[in-house]
C-alpha positions in Angstrom: 11.9 -50.9 105.1 9.8 -53.7 106.3 6.1 -54.5 106.0 5.4 -53.3 109.6 6.7 -49.8 108.9 4.7 -49.6 105.7 1.6 -50.8 107.5 2.1 -48.2 110.2 2.6 -45.5 107.6 -0.7 -46.4 106.0 -2.5 -46.4 109.4 -1.1 -43.0 110.3 -2.1 -41.6 106.9 -5.7 -42.8 107.4 -5.8 -41.3 110.9 -4.5 -38.0 109.5 -7.2 -38.0 106.9 -9.9 -38.6 109.5 -8.6 -35.8 111.7 -9.1 -33.1 109.1 -11.8 -34.2 106.7 -12.0 -30.9 104.8 -8.3 -30.8 104.1 -8.3 -34.4 103.2 -11.3 -34.0 100.8 -9.6 -31.2 98.9 -6.4 -33.1 98.6 -8.1 -36.3 97.4 -10.4 -34.2 95.1 -7.4 -32.8 93.2 -5.8 -36.2 92.7 -9.2 -37.7 91.9 -9.9 -35.2 89.1 -6.6 -35.8 87.5 -6.9 -39.6 87.6 -10.5 -39.5 86.5 -9.5 -37.5 83.5 -6.8 -39.9 82.6 -9.1 -42.9 83.0 -12.1 -41.3 81.3 -10.1 -40.2 78.3 -8.4 -43.5 78.0 -11.8 -45.2 78.0 -13.2 -42.8 75.4 -10.2 -43.0 73.1 -10.2 -46.8 73.4 -13.9 -47.0 72.6 -13.5 -44.7 69.6 -10.6 -46.7 68.2 -12.4 -50.0 68.7 -15.6 -48.6 67.1 -13.7 -47.3 64.1 -11.9 -50.6 63.6 -15.2 -52.4 63.9 -16.9 -50.2 61.4 -14.0 -50.5 58.9 -14.1 -54.3 59.3 -17.9 -54.3 58.7 -17.8 -52.2 55.5 -14.7 -53.8 54.1 -11.2 -52.8 55.0 -10.0 -53.5 51.4 -12.4 -50.9 49.9 -11.1 -47.5 48.9 -12.3 -44.2 47.5 -11.4 -42.0 44.5 -11.8 -38.3 45.4 -11.0 -35.0 43.9 -8.4 -34.4 46.6 -7.2 -36.2 49.7 -9.7 -35.3 52.5 -7.6 -37.1 55.2 -4.7 -34.7 55.0 -4.7 -32.0 57.6 -4.2 -28.6 55.8 -2.7 -25.6 57.6 -2.9 -23.1 54.6 -6.3 -21.9 53.5 -5.7 -22.5 49.8 -8.2 -23.9 47.3 -8.1 -27.7 47.5 -9.8 -27.9 44.1 -7.1 -25.9 42.2 -5.7 -28.0 39.3 -8.0 -30.9 40.2 -10.9 -31.5 37.8 -14.2 -32.8 39.0 -14.8 -36.5 38.9 -17.2 -37.5 36.1 -19.8 -40.2 35.7 -18.1 -41.4 32.6 -15.0 -42.1 34.7 -17.0 -44.2 37.1 -18.4 -46.2 34.2 -14.9 -46.8 32.8 -13.5 -47.8 36.2 -16.2 -50.4 36.7 -14.9 -52.3 33.6 -11.5 -52.9 35.1 -10.6 -56.5 36.0 -9.6 -55.7 39.5 -12.7 -53.7 40.3 -15.9 -55.4 41.5 -18.1 -52.3 41.7 -17.9 -48.5 41.6 -20.4 -46.4 43.5 -20.5 -42.7 42.6 -21.4 -40.6 45.7 -22.3 -37.0 46.3 -24.4 -35.2 49.0 -26.1 -32.1 50.2 -29.2 -30.9 51.9 -32.7 -30.9 50.4 -36.2 -29.7 51.5 -38.7 -32.6 51.6 -42.4 -32.0 51.1 -45.1 -34.7 51.7 -48.6 -33.4 51.4 -48.8 -30.4 53.7 -45.7 -31.4 55.7 -42.5 -29.6 55.0 -39.2 -31.0 56.3 -36.2 -28.6 55.7 -32.5 -29.3 55.4 -32.7 -33.1 55.2 -29.4 -34.8 54.4 -29.3 -36.1 50.9 -27.1 -39.1 49.9 -26.9 -39.3 46.1 -25.2 -42.6 45.5 -25.1 -45.6 43.2 -27.0 -48.7 43.9 -24.1 -50.4 45.7 -24.3 -47.9 48.6 -25.7 -50.4 51.1 -22.4 -52.3 51.0 -20.8 -49.3 52.6 -23.5 -48.5 55.2 -24.3 -50.8 58.1 -28.0 -51.3 58.7 -31.0 -53.1 57.3 -34.1 -52.5 55.2 -37.2 -52.6 57.3 -39.6 -52.1 54.4 -39.2 -52.3 50.6 -35.9 -52.6 48.8 -32.9 -50.7 47.5 -32.9 -49.2 44.0 -31.2 -51.2 41.3 -28.4 -50.6 38.8 -31.1 -50.2 36.2 -32.4 -47.3 38.2 -28.9 -45.8 38.1 -28.7 -46.3 34.4 -32.1 -44.7 33.7 -31.8 -42.0 36.3 -35.1 -43.1 37.8 -36.7 -40.8 40.4 -36.8 -43.3 43.2 -35.7 -42.9 46.8 -34.8 -44.8 50.0 -35.6 -43.0 53.3 -34.5 -43.7 56.8 -37.0 -45.1 59.3 -37.1 -41.8 61.2 -37.7 -39.7 58.1 -40.5 -42.1 57.1 -42.1 -41.6 60.5 -41.9 -37.8 60.3 -43.0 -37.6 56.8 -45.9 -40.2 56.7 -46.7 -40.6 60.4 -46.4 -43.4 62.9 -47.6 -46.8 61.5 -48.1 -45.6 57.9 -46.5 -47.4 55.0 -43.9 -45.3 53.2 -43.1 -47.6 50.3 -45.0 -46.5 47.2 -45.7 -43.0 48.5 -44.6 -39.9 46.6 -42.3 -37.2 48.1 -41.0 -34.0 46.7 -37.3 -33.2 46.9 -36.7 -29.5 46.1 -40.0 -29.6 44.1 -39.1 -32.8 42.1 -41.3 -35.8 42.7 -39.7 -39.1 43.8 -41.3 -42.4 44.7 -40.2 -44.1 48.0 -39.2 -47.8 47.3 -37.5 -48.6 50.6 -37.2 -47.7 54.3 -33.8 -48.2 55.9 -32.7 -48.5 59.5 -29.0 -47.5 59.8 -26.9 -49.0 62.6 -25.9 -46.4 65.2 -22.3 -45.1 64.7 -19.8 -43.0 66.6 -20.4 -39.8 64.7 -24.2 -39.3 64.9 -26.5 -38.1 67.6 -30.1 -39.2 67.7 -31.9 -41.2 65.0 -30.4 -40.6 61.5 -32.6 -38.7 59.0 -31.6 -38.8 55.4 -32.9 -39.7 51.9 -30.9 -41.7 49.4 -31.5 -41.4 45.6 -29.5 -42.6 42.6 -26.6 -40.2 41.9 -27.7 -40.0 38.2 -31.2 -38.9 39.3 -29.8 -36.3 41.7 -27.7 -34.8 38.9 -30.8 -34.8 36.6 -33.5 -33.5 38.9 -32.0 -31.8 41.9 -29.8 -28.7 42.4 -26.8 -30.7 43.8 -23.2 -29.7 43.4 -20.9 -32.4 42.1 -17.7 -30.6 43.3 -17.3 -33.2 46.0 -18.4 -36.3 44.1 -16.3 -39.3 44.8 -16.2 -43.0 43.8 -16.5 -45.8 46.4 -14.6 -48.8 45.0 -14.7 -52.5 46.0 -11.8 -54.7 44.7 -12.8 -57.8 42.7 -12.4 -61.2 44.3 -8.9 -62.5 43.8 -7.4 -59.0 43.7 -5.8 -57.1 46.5 -6.4 -53.5 47.4 -3.0 -52.5 46.1 -3.7 -54.2 42.7 -7.1 -52.5 42.4 -5.6 -49.2 43.3 -2.8 -49.6 40.7 -5.3 -50.3 38.0 -7.6 -47.4 39.0 -4.6 -45.0 39.1 -3.4 -46.1 35.6 -7.0 -45.8 34.2 -7.6 -42.4 35.7 -4.3 -41.0 34.4 -5.0 -42.3 30.9 -8.5 -40.8 30.9 -7.1 -37.5 32.0 -4.2 -37.7 29.6 -1.6 -37.0 32.3 2.0 -37.2 31.2 4.5 -39.5 33.1 6.1 -36.5 34.8 2.8 -35.0 35.9 1.3 -35.6 39.4 -2.1 -37.2 39.9 -4.9 -34.6 39.8 -7.1 -37.0 41.9 -6.6 -38.9 45.1 -7.0 -42.5 46.2 -7.9 -42.9 49.8 -7.8 -46.2 51.8 -10.3 -46.9 54.5 -7.5 -47.0 57.0 -6.6 -43.4 56.2 -9.8 -42.2 57.8 -8.9 -44.2 60.9 -5.5 -42.6 60.9 -7.0 -39.1 60.6 -9.3 -39.9 63.6 -6.2 -41.1 65.4 -4.5 -37.8 64.9 -7.5 -35.9 66.1 -8.0 -38.1 69.2 -4.3 -37.9 69.9 -4.5 -34.1 70.0 -7.5 -34.3 72.3 -5.7 -36.8 74.5 -2.8 -34.4 74.8 -5.1 -31.5 75.8 -6.8 -33.7 78.4 -3.4 -34.9 79.8 -2.5 -31.2 80.3 -5.8 -30.6 82.1 -5.3 -33.7 84.2 -1.8 -32.6 85.1 -3.3 -29.4 86.5 -5.6 -31.4 88.7 -2.7 -33.5 89.9 -0.6 -30.4 90.6 -3.5 -29.0 92.7 -3.7 -32.4 94.5 0.1 -32.5 94.9 0.2 -29.1 96.5 -2.4 -30.4 98.9 -0.3 -33.4 99.7 2.7 -31.1 100.5 0.5 -29.1 102.8 -1.1 -32.0 104.6 2.3 -33.7 105.0 4.1 -30.6 106.3 1.3 -30.2 108.9 1.8 -33.9 109.8 5.5 -33.5 110.2 5.1 -30.4 112.4 2.5 -32.1 114.6 4.7 -35.2 115.1 8.0 -33.4 115.7 8.4 -34.8 119.2 7.5 -38.3 117.9 10.2 -38.0 115.3 12.7 -37.0 118.0 11.8 -39.9 120.2 12.1 -42.4 117.3 15.5 -41.0 116.4 16.7 -41.1 120.0 15.7 -44.8 120.1 17.8 -45.5 117.0 15.5 -45.0 114.0 17.5 -44.2 110.9 16.9 -41.4 108.4 15.8 -43.9 105.8 13.1 -45.4 108.1 11.7 -41.9 108.9 11.8 -41.0 105.2 10.0 -44.2 104.2 7.3 -43.8 106.7 6.3 -40.3 105.6 6.6 -41.3 101.9 4.2 -44.2 102.6 1.8 -41.7 104.2 1.9 -39.4 101.1 1.5 -42.2 98.7 -1.5 -43.5 100.7 -3.3 -40.2 100.4 -2.7 -40.0 96.6 -3.5 -43.7 96.1 -6.9 -43.1 97.8 -7.5 -40.1 95.6 -6.5 -42.3 92.6 -9.0 -45.0 93.6 -11.8 -42.5 93.8 -10.8 -41.0 90.4 -10.6 -44.4 88.9 -14.1 -45.3 90.0 -15.5 -42.0 88.8 -13.7 -42.3 85.4 -14.8 -45.9 84.9 -18.4 -45.0 85.9 -18.4 -42.2 83.4 -17.1 -44.5 80.7 -19.8 -47.1 81.5 -22.5 -44.4 81.4 -21.2 -43.1 78.1 -21.3 -46.6 76.5 -24.9 -46.9 77.6 -26.1 -43.5 76.3 -24.1 -43.3 73.1 -22.8 -45.6 70.3 -19.3 -45.2 71.6 -18.2 -48.6 73.1 -16.2 -46.9 75.8 -14.3 -49.3 78.1 -11.5 -48.9 80.5 -8.5 -50.9 79.3 -6.3 -52.6 81.9 -3.4 -50.4 80.9 -5.3 -47.3 81.8 -6.1 -48.7 85.2 -2.4 -49.4 85.8 -1.4 -46.0 84.4 -3.9 -44.2 86.6 -2.8 -45.8 89.8 0.9 -45.4 88.8 0.3 -41.7 88.3 -1.4 -41.4 91.7 1.6 -43.2 93.4 4.1 -41.1 91.5 2.3 -37.9 92.5 2.6 -39.1 96.2 6.3 -39.8 95.8 7.1 -36.5 94.0 5.1 -34.2 96.3 5.8 -36.2 99.4 9.5 -36.3 99.1 10.2 -32.8 100.5 8.1 -33.2 103.8 9.6 -36.7 104.2 13.1 -35.5 103.7 12.5 -32.7 106.2 11.3 -35.1 108.8 14.3 -37.4 108.1 16.8 -34.6 108.5 15.5 -33.4 111.9 17.9 -33.1 114.8 16.6 -35.4 117.5 17.7 -33.0 120.3 15.8 -30.1 118.7 12.9 -32.3 117.9 12.6 -33.5 121.6 12.5 -29.9 122.8 9.6 -29.0 120.4 6.4 -28.0 122.3 
C-alpha cells in the first residue's frame, strides 16, 4: 500500500462526494453530529473540571465543612437523612473555634426571604446567614462599605451585606445602599456593605442575595437551622487531616458518643464536592457518548450506502485493474481509503462545529470551556475508525470480485 494508491483513493472519494452532494451531505452530517458531540462534551467537561479546581484553589483546598449529614454521597433510597443526626448548634461552633488546629469556624445556614425597601417588594431573595468569615469562602469584592465583624456575630446585630444587583434593584441605579434600612420578613436590617461576587459555574445572570450574621438570622428571621453547617479553616502549621481529627474528637465529646458509636455528624472535604461533580459529569458524558454513537451509526450506514454505490459503479474498473495484476489487498486498501476520507471530512466539520460551540459557551457563560488536545485526537480517531468499520464490507466485496465477471458488467 503505497502513497500513490492512498492519494488516488482520496481523490476518488472527493470526486464521489461531488457527484452526489445530497448523499454526501447526509453522510457527512451523521459523522459530524457524532464527532461534534464528542468534541463539545469534552470541552464542557474539561471546562467544568478546570473551573471547579480553580474555585477550590481560590477558596482554600484545605478548608472543610462540618454538616449534619454527608451531602456529597449519592442516595438511592428515599430515607430521612436527618434520622439519628442532631442539629448542629452554635455552642458547638464556639467550642470548635477554640481548638489549636482551627483558625476559624463560620456557621452557615440559608433560605429565602422577602425584602422590602420603601414601596418596593422583592420576593424570594436568597438569604445567606453566615458568620463574619464568610468572605474567605466566596470569591468577589466589596464595591461599597464593609463586611460585618465578629462583634456583630456575637451581639446578633441586625446588619446586612447585599449583592450589587440586589442594591440596584432595591435602591435604584446610582443610589448609595450603605447606611440604608431594609426589611427582611418584616425585621429591619441596616445595609453596611455591597458585594460583587465573581461569576461561577453554577449561576445564571447576576447573583442576588443578602448576607446577615447567622446569630441575627436565628434571632430575627424565620429560618430553619436543619441544614446549618460549619465552614472550618485549619490553623497555620496544621494540616487538613490534623484539623479534622481534632474537630472529630471534639464533636464526639460534646455529643457524648461512646467509642463503639458512629459519628452522628459528617466532615466534608472541599475535594468531595469536586468528586461529586465528577460523578455527575461522568454520567452526563456517558449519556452524550451514547447519543454521539447514534449519530456515528447513522453516518456509518451512509458510508456503507455510498461505498456500495461506488463499488457498483466501478465494477468494470475493478475488473480491469485485477486483469492488469492488481491484488486483493490493493483493491481493499483503495476502497478503505475512500471510506475513511468521507468520515474524516465529516469528523473535521464536526470538530470545527464542536470547538466553535465550546468557544461560544466560554464567551457567554462562566464555564471556561476549551477543547483539549486529547479530545481533538479522540474525535478524529473516532471518525477514522468509523470509516474503517463501516467501509470494510464494501471494500471486501470489491476485493473479492471475479475479474471475468466484473469485466462483463454493463
